[in-house]
C-alpha positions in Angstrom: -23.5 16.0 -20.4 -20.6 13.8 -22.2 -17.1 14.7 -22.7 -16.0 12.7 -25.7 -12.5 11.8 -26.3 -9.0 9.1 -26.7 -10.5 7.3 -23.6 -13.3 6.3 -21.2 -13.5 7.9 -18.0 -12.6 11.9 -17.5 -12.6 12.1 -21.4 -16.6 10.4 -22.4 -17.6 10.0 -18.7 -20.6 12.5 -17.7 -22.4 14.5 -15.1 -24.8 13.0 -13.2 -27.3 14.5 -10.9 -28.7 11.3 -9.6 -25.6 9.5 -9.3 -24.8 13.0 -6.8 -27.2 12.8 -5.3 -26.9 9.7 -4.1 -23.4 9.7 -3.0 -21.9 13.0 -2.6 -24.2 13.1 0.6 -22.0 10.3 2.0 -18.7 12.1 1.3 -19.8 15.3 3.2 -21.1 13.5 5.9 -17.7 12.0 6.6 -15.3 15.0 5.0 -17.8 17.5 7.5 -17.7 15.1 10.4 -13.8 14.4 10.4 -12.5 18.2 9.3 -15.2 20.1 10.6 -14.8 22.7 8.3 -15.8 26.5 8.2 -16.6 27.5 4.8 -17.3 31.2 4.1 -18.1 33.7 1.5 -20.8 31.2 -0.6 -22.3 35.0 -1.6 -19.4 35.5 -3.8 -20.6 33.1 -6.1 -21.6 34.0 -9.5 -24.8 32.5 -11.1 -22.9 32.0 -14.4 -19.7 30.3 -15.1 -17.0 31.2 -13.4 -13.2 29.7 -12.9 -12.6 28.7 -9.1 -9.0 28.9 -8.5 -7.9 27.0 -5.4 -4.9 25.6 -3.6 -4.9 22.4 -1.9 -3.2 20.4 0.7 -2.8 16.7 2.2 -0.7 15.5 -0.4 -2.5 12.3 -2.2 -5.7 12.7 -0.3 -6.3 16.8 -0.6 -9.4 16.4 1.5 -9.6 19.9 1.2 -11.1 19.2 -2.2 -13.2 16.8 -1.1 -14.8 18.9 1.6 -15.3 21.9 -1.4 -16.6 19.8 -4.0 -19.0 18.2 -2.3 -20.3 20.8 0.1 -20.6 22.7 -3.5 -23.0 19.9 -5.0 -25.0 19.9 -2.2 -25.8 23.6 -2.3 -27.5 22.3 -5.9 -27.4 25.6 -7.1 -26.3 26.5 -10.9 -23.9 26.2 -12.6 -23.1 23.2 -12.1 -19.1 22.8 -10.8 -16.8 20.6 -13.4 -13.2 20.0 -11.7 -9.9 19.5 -13.8 -8.2 16.7 -13.1 -5.0 15.0 -12.8 -4.6 13.0 -15.7 -3.3 9.8 -13.8 -6.6 9.3 -11.9 -8.1 8.6 -14.4 -5.0 6.3 -16.2 -3.9 4.7 -13.2 -7.2 4.4 -10.8 -9.6 1.6 -10.3 -12.1 1.5 -13.1 -14.7 1.8 -10.5 -13.0 5.2 -8.7 -12.0 6.8 -12.2 -16.0 6.3 -13.4 -17.0 7.4 -9.8 -15.4 10.8 -10.2 -16.7 11.1 -13.6 -20.0 10.8 -13.0 -19.4 13.6 -10.0 -18.1 16.2 -12.4 -14.2 15.7 -12.3 -12.8 15.7 -16.3 -9.1 15.3 -17.4 -7.6 18.4 -17.2 -7.1 20.3 -20.4 -8.4 23.5 -21.8 -10.5 21.5 -24.7 -12.6 20.2 -22.0 -12.7 23.3 -19.8 -13.6 25.4 -23.0 -16.3 22.6 -23.6 -18.0 23.0 -20.2 -17.7 27.0 -20.0 -19.8 26.5 -23.1 -22.4 24.2 -22.1 -23.2 26.7 -18.9 -21.4 25.2 -16.5 -18.6 26.7 -14.0 -15.0 25.0 -13.6 -12.6 24.2 -10.5 -8.8 24.7 -11.2 -6.2 24.2 -9.2 -3.1 26.1 -10.7 -0.2 24.2 -8.0 -1.1 20.6 -8.8 0.3 17.6 -7.3 3.3 20.3 -6.1 0.9 22.6 -4.1 -0.8 19.5 -2.9 2.7 18.6 -1.2 4.3 21.1 -0.4 6.2 20.5 2.4 5.3 21.9 6.2 8.0 24.6 6.7 6.0 26.0 3.3 2.6 25.7 4.8 1.7 29.5 4.9 2.3 29.8 1.0 0.3 29.2 -1.9 2.5 27.8 -4.7 1.3 28.2 -8.6 5.2 27.2 -9.8 4.6 29.9 -12.7 1.5 28.2 -14.1 -0.5 30.9 -15.2 -2.8 28.8 -18.1 -5.3 29.5 -15.6 -5.5 33.6 -16.4 -5.4 32.9 -20.2 -8.3 30.0 -19.6 -10.5 32.4 -18.2 -10.1 35.6 -20.2 -10.5 33.3 -23.6 -13.3 31.8 -21.9 -14.6 35.0 -21.0 -15.2 34.1 -17.9 -14.5 35.6 -13.9 -11.9 34.1 -11.3 -13.2 33.0 -8.3 -11.0 32.0 -6.1 -11.0 29.2 -3.1 -8.6 29.7 -0.1 -8.4 26.3 1.7 -6.2 26.2 4.9 -5.7 23.8 7.3 -5.2 19.7 5.5 -1.9 20.6 5.6 -1.4 19.8 9.1 -3.2 15.9 8.3 -0.3 14.8 7.7 3.9 15.9 8.2 5.0 16.6 4.5 9.3 17.0 4.9 9.5 17.2 1.4 7.8 17.2 -2.2 10.4 15.3 -3.4 10.1 17.1 -6.8 13.8 16.5 -7.5 13.3 12.8 -7.2 10.2 12.3 -9.7 12.4 14.7 -12.4 15.3 12.2 -12.0 13.0 9.4 -12.0 11.4 11.3 -15.4 7.9 10.7 -13.6 7.1 14.1 -14.8 7.3 12.9 -18.5 6.4 9.5 -17.6 3.3 9.4 -15.3 2.6 13.6 -15.1 3.9 13.5 -11.6 5.2 16.6 -10.4 6.2 15.6 -6.7 7.5 12.4 -4.6 6.4 13.6 -1.4 8.3 12.1 1.8 5.8 12.0 4.7 4.8 11.3 8.2 1.9 10.3 8.7 -0.6 7.8 10.3 -0.3 4.7 10.4 2.5 4.0 8.5 4.9 6.5 9.9 7.6 7.8 7.2 6.0 7.3 3.5 8.0 7.7 -0.1 5.4 8.7 -2.7 1.8 9.3 -2.9 0.6 6.8 -0.2 -3.2 6.7 1.1 -3.0 7.6 4.8 -5.2 8.0 8.0 -5.6 11.8 8.2 -5.5 13.7 11.9 -8.8 14.8 12.4 -7.8 18.7 11.6 -10.1 21.8 11.0 -10.2 22.7 7.1 -11.1 26.2 6.2 -12.6 27.0 2.9 -13.2 31.2 1.8 -14.4 31.8 -1.2 -13.7 35.4 -2.3 -15.0 37.9 -5.0 -14.9 37.3 -8.4 -11.9 38.7 -10.1 -11.8 39.9 -13.9 -9.0 38.2 -15.4 -8.5 40.7 -18.6 -5.0 42.7 -18.4 -1.6 41.9 -18.4 -1.3 37.9 -17.4 1.8 38.2 -15.1 -0.1 41.5 -12.9 -3.1 39.1 -12.9 -1.7 36.0 -11.2 0.3 37.9 -9.0 -2.9 40.1 -8.1 -4.8 36.4 -7.8 -1.8 34.9 -5.9 -1.8 38.2 -3.4 -5.3 37.9 -2.0 -5.1 34.4 -1.6 -2.0 34.4 -0.1 -3.8 37.0 2.3 -5.9 35.1 3.1 -4.6 31.6 3.8 -2.4 33.6 6.4 -5.3 35.2 8.0 -7.0 31.8 8.5 -3.8 30.2 9.8 -2.9 32.8 12.3 -6.7 32.0 13.5 -6.1 28.5 13.8 -2.7 29.3 15.9 -5.0 31.5 18.2 -7.5 28.4 18.6 -4.9 26.0 19.1 -3.3 28.0 22.0 -6.3 28.5 23.5 -7.7 25.0 23.3 -4.1 25.0 25.2 
């Protein structure tokens, strides 16, 4: 499957099943050993195209995203899963990384690419909250933040596919984000220049305090992923969005409480 657009990676890159069979097991092996993921609700996944809607954490590394995508790919199920991805990954990352991500189903985030993927029989994964959700500070770890983004609802409505919420918890504990740096990013006009909505200030290994999207050594925290029942996207956009976020936040808090109880028991 090829996406022909303006630039090479994330636009004309193609999903390569042989490449996935070669590389993804290594990604899954590392992430699953380090983060000991607990993944539930796989029985809710449709066998026809759907829009996976997720939250994610962990600042620049977003480990929960790699856990989910690698796990889904290794299920060898249909439909294949494409992931709408921040354009900066294809524009500013090393070309080898951008090319590899393209082969594993990452496509430049746009409605056009999503519709094309649906038309070819694929499912699409999206993270409406983007980098601000991934970089939300520790004191907002219990709240999913889509920051007013509702285009995912319109996308599902027009494509006539169900929304499948995928709730992630735990990855926010792999470092300590003190601030998402949204105001700093806006003051520097990074949102307009390179599409960055966040410039996180974090405490992490091995650097201590960092500012910006700096790679770090994540703590080996347990990550939970819950696949919820499909949701019919049709109806008032604001009401559907409120419903989606409400049930996702309920599951997020439930999983967070479970993690706290386990911490107490281990102590």
